[in-house]
N, C-alpha and C positions, 0 to 999 in steps of 0.2 A: 170190422173196422169201419168207422164213419168217416167218409172223405167228402170234400167239397172243393170246387174250383172257384177261386176269387181272382180279381184283377186289381192292380194298383193304379195310381194316378197317371202312369205312363202307358197303361193298357197291357202291361205284362201279365201273363197267366201264371197262377200258382195252384198246384194240387196239394192241399194240406189235410192233415189228419192221420197220416201213416208215418211211423218211424222206420228208420233203416233196419233196425233189429226185427221188426215185424215183417218186413218185406224180404230180408235176406237170411234171417236166422242168426245174424252176427252183425257187429258194428261195421259201418261203411269203411272204417279205417283198415279193416282186413282186405277189403276190395282194393283200396288205394295201394296197399303194400304189394298185393298180387300184380297190379298193373305196373308198378315201378319195377318189380322183379322181371316181368316179361319184357319191358323196355330195355332194362339193363342187359338182358340176354341177347335181344335182337341187335343192340348197338354194337356188339362185337363184330358184326359183319361189315360195318362201315369203318370204324376207327381201328379195329383189329386188322383189317385188310391193309390199311395205310401203314401200320407198324410193320407188317410183314412184306411190304412192297419190294424192298431191296432183295430179299430172299426170293420172291416170286420173279423178279426181273432176271435173276440168275437162271431160273428154270426156263424162262421164255426170253432168250437174249435177242432174238430178231425183232419182236414186236413190243416187248415189255408187257407188263400186266395192267397198265393204266386203262387200255380199252375196256377191260372187264369192269373196272370201277365206274367208268362212264355209263356202261350199260346198266350196272347195278343201280346207280342213282336215277337213271331214267325210269327204270321199272319200279323202284321203291316209291318215288314220288308220283309217277304216273298211275300207280295203283290206288292212289288216294280217292279219286272220284268213285271208282268201282267199290272200294271198301266202304265209303260213305253210303252209297246206294244199298249195299248189302246190310250195313248196320241198321239203316232205317227200316228195313223190311223184316228183320229178325224179331220174333215176338218178345223174347226175354233172354234166353241163353245165348252166349257168345262162343259156344263150343266150336261151331263150324269154322269160323275164320281163324281161330287160334290153334285148333288142331291142324288145320291146313297149313298154317304158318309154321308149326312145329316140324312137320314133315319137310316142307320146302327149305327151311333154315338148316335142318340137319343134313340134307343133301348138299346144300351149298357149302357147308363147313367141311364135309368130306371131300368135296371138289377142291377146296383150298388146300387140303392136306395132301392130296395125291395126284391132282391133275398134272399131266405132262404135255398137253396140247392146248394151245390158246383157245381153240374152238370149244373145247370141253369146259375150260375155265369160264368163258363168256356165257355159255349156256347154263352151266351148273351154278356158278356163283352169281354171274350177272343177272340172268333172267329169273331163275328159281329163287335165289337168295333175295333179289330185289323185291319180288312179289311177296315173299314171306315176311320180310321186314316191313314192307308197306302195309300189309294187312295188320300186323302187330301194332304199328305206330298209330294209324288212324283209329283202330278199335280201342286202344288203351286211352288215348287222349279223349275220345268221344265219351266213353263210359265214365271217366272221372269228371269230365265237365258236367255231365248230367247228374251225377251223384253229389257234386259240390257246387250247386248253383249260386250259393252265397259266398263262396271262396274260390271261384273258378281260376283266377289268375295264379293264386298261390299254389293250388293243388295241381293244376296242369303244368305249372312250372316245375314242380317236383318230378312229375312223370317224364317231362321232356329232359330234365336234368339226368335222370337215370339212363336215358339212351346214350348219353356221352360218358357218364361215370362208369358204366358197366364194363367198358372196354379198357379201362386204365390198367387192370392187372395183366391183360393180354399184351398191351403195349410195353409193359415193364418186363414181362417174362420172355418176350420173343427173342431177346438177345442171348438168353441163357438156355432156352429149351428148343429142341428141334421143332421146326414148323409142322411136320407131319404129326408128331406126338401132341403138340399143343392144340391143333385144330381137330384132331381126332377126339381128344378129351372134350373139347368144346362141342363137338357134334353129338355127344351124349348128354352133356349138361344143359345146353341151350334148349333142345327140344323138350327135355324133362321139365324145365322151368315153364316153358310156354304151355305144355300140357296141363301143368298144375294150375296156371292162370285160367286156362280154358274151363276147368271144373268150377272155379270160384266166381268168375266174372258174370254178372247179370246186369241187364239194363233196368233202370227204375221206370215206373209209370211216367207217361209223358207229362211234363211240367211239374214233376215231383218237387216238393219243398220240405225241408226239415220241420217236423211237427212242433218243435219247441221254440221256433223262431217266427215271430209275427212278421209276415211279409210287408204289411202296411207300414209298420215302424221301420223296417229295414230299408224301405224305399226312400225314407226322408231323414233317418237318424244317423248322424255322422259318427257316433260312437259305435253303433252296431255295424255300420257300413262305412269303413274308412275311405272307400272309393269315391264318396261324395266330397266335393263337387268336381273333382278333377276329371272324372270320366262320365260324361253326360250320356244317358241312354239314347238309343236310336229313336228317331222321331216316330217310327212305326215299325212293325214287323214286316220285313221284306221277304218275298219269295226268292228262291235262288235265281230264277229267270229275271226278275226285276232287278236284283242286285247285279247280275251280269250286264244288264243294259245301262246301269248307272256308270258314272265315271269313276266311282270310288273303288269298286272291286277290281277293275283292270289296273288301277294305280297300286292297290295292295299287292296284286299279283306281280307287278313290276318290282316292287320292293322285295318280294320273296325271291324273284329271279336274280336280282343283283346280290342280295344277301347270301343266298346259297352258292352263287358263283364264287364269291370271296371265300366262303367257308371251305368249299371243296377244292379251290385252288390252293389254299394253305395246306390242307391235308395231303393232297396229291404231291405238292412240291416237297414238303418235309419227308413224306414217305419215299419219294424217289431218291432222296439223299441218304436214306437209311437212318434218319434222325429219330430214333425211337423215343428218347427222353423228351425232346420238344413235343412230339406227338402226344405223349402221356400228359405233359403239362397243358397242351392245348385242350385235350379231352377233359381233363379234370377242371380246368378253368371254365370251359364251356358249360359243364354240368353245374358247377357252383354258381356261375353267373346266371344261368337259367332259373335256378332255385331262388336266388336272391331277388332278381329283378321282377319276378312274378308278384311278390309282395310289395316291392318298392313301387311298382306301377300303380298300385291302388292309391298311394298317397301323392305321387308326383304326376300321374297321368300316363296312359299307354304311349301316346305319340312322343311325349317329352322323354320318357325313359328309353324308348327304343331309339329315338334320334340321337341322344347322347351316347348310348352304348355303341351304335353303329359308327359314330364319329370317332370314338375310341378305337374301334376295330380298324377303321380306315387309317388312322395315324399309325397304328401298330404295324401296318403293312410295310411302311418305309423302313422300319427297324428290323422286321422279321427276315426279309429276303437279304438285306445287307448283312445281317448276322450270319445267316447260313452261307452266303457267298464268301465271307471272311473266315469261315470255319470256327466261329465263336459259339461254342455250345451254351455257355451261360446266357449270352445275348439271345440265342435262338429260343432257349427255354423261357426267358422273360417275355420276349415279344410274342412268342407263340401263345403264352398264357393270356396276354393282353388281347391278342387277336381272337382267341377262342371265347374269352369272356364277353367281348364286345359284339362280335358277329353272331355268336350263338344265341344271343338274346332274341333275335328275330323269330326263332321257332317257338320259344316259350310264350311269347306274348301274342302270337298270331290268332289263337282261338278267341281270346278275350277281345282283341281288336276287331275281329269280325263280328262278334256279338254286339259290341258297342256301336258298330256302324249299321248293322242290319237286323238286330234283334235276335231272339232266340228260337223262333218257330222253325226256321230252316237253317239253324246254325251248322249242323253236321255236314249237309251237302255243300253249303257255301264254303265252309272251312276246307272241305276236300278239294274244291276247285282252286282255292287260294294256295293250298299247300302243293298242288300239282305244279306250280311255278318252279319248284325246286328241280323238276325234271329238266327244264331248259337251262336254269342257272347252273346246276351241278355239272352238266355236260360242258357248258361254256367255261366253267372253271377248270375242269380236268384237262381239256384240250390245250390251253396255253401253258399249263404246268408241264405237260408232256413235251411241248415244244421248247420251253425254257430249259428243261433238263438237258437238252441236246444243243442248246444255242446260247452258251454263256455270255457272248458279247452283248446280248440284248437284255441282260439282267436289270440294268438301271432303268431301261424303258418300261419293262413290265412292272418293276417295283413302283414306279411313279403312277402307272396306269391303275394298278390295284389300289393304291392309296387314294387316288382321285375317285375311283368308283365307290369306295367306302364312304368318302365325304359327300359325294353326290347322293348316295342312297340315304344318308342321314338327313340331308336337306329335303329330299323328296318325302321322307317320312313325316317331317315336321310340317310339310305343306298339305298333308292329307286332310280332307274335310268329310264330315258325315254327309251322306246324300240326303237331300230334302231339307237341309237346314240352311236358311238364308245366310249369305256371307257376312252380314252385319251382326249375326248372333254367334257368340263363341261356340266352337265345336268341341270343347273339352280338351283334356290333356293329351 
């Protein structure tokens, strides 16, 4: 194979001359399907746990099961920088992180099925399951982003969507199937899916670009690249250290903290009420929203799409908690779906937002740092949900606070600016 590296007018690197079939022995769409399947399997640990929360609270009446979810979120998101470091150092095969994730997730699901002590639940589900899901999430998003450099937003949106959509069957079945039986079956299926992905997933060569697409034309042609002109490329390629020293990466991390706080608050609150149907609606809408907004952001701009979606999620908070408090299942389903579709968008657009701001050379480690903000936001969202479930007089106050946080996050998103670009020059969508 004859390969060469070229650069476009923005200084971005492209390795051209190799097709996906030559490198993988199969089309890259097979790899995309494997990554989506792995994410769907790992997502059972987050949304499936929430659907089973009322059953788990019966098993742990003194403490409730929410502390385990808080630990799980911290470990899942906190594993992102480590997973990014590992991803960058692996030569090609991604078998090690995904086989490790298969073992960890299997143990976590067995813990959900049979644990009778909160310490075991926290360690087995919270720590082991969180690490396994974190390895899966970062690895799958990273490998799809590198194999689809020309359609990163749309394809990583699909992968992120799978994380939410994979748990919908569990959320619907939990009311009819014994928890031990359901999670025992999941403990067999989920590791099997992750092991299958471990066999298939491979990294492309650094800066790989599809051989059939001229990168010079793609950089300027609005037909080939609908992302032009709403998403202006980074002014240069930033190292992770330089990105961290800028004002932009801490601001993006704050957006992730607030967004994840809202998302996990909704999930924990609905789970505490045993509202399986609204949780299924929230997960399904979050998945569909992530898949849709990835493509939409190419045409409307990342910041604009994310800001509007988060504003929708913020407004939905006012209706969601009021509907649950009033015992209105249809209202909870509708508002849960709106909240999931709006707030969930933050995860699907994060990788492309980071690339637009800081370039692609250090995309994976910089994305890992940004995603780690979920560790703080998730814990901050689970804790007030736990308090609210035992302090009904404060429902109105927390409802207003959640809605205000969502609207403030939307405003913060719209105020983000690319580092190194003068304030008088537009920063893109």
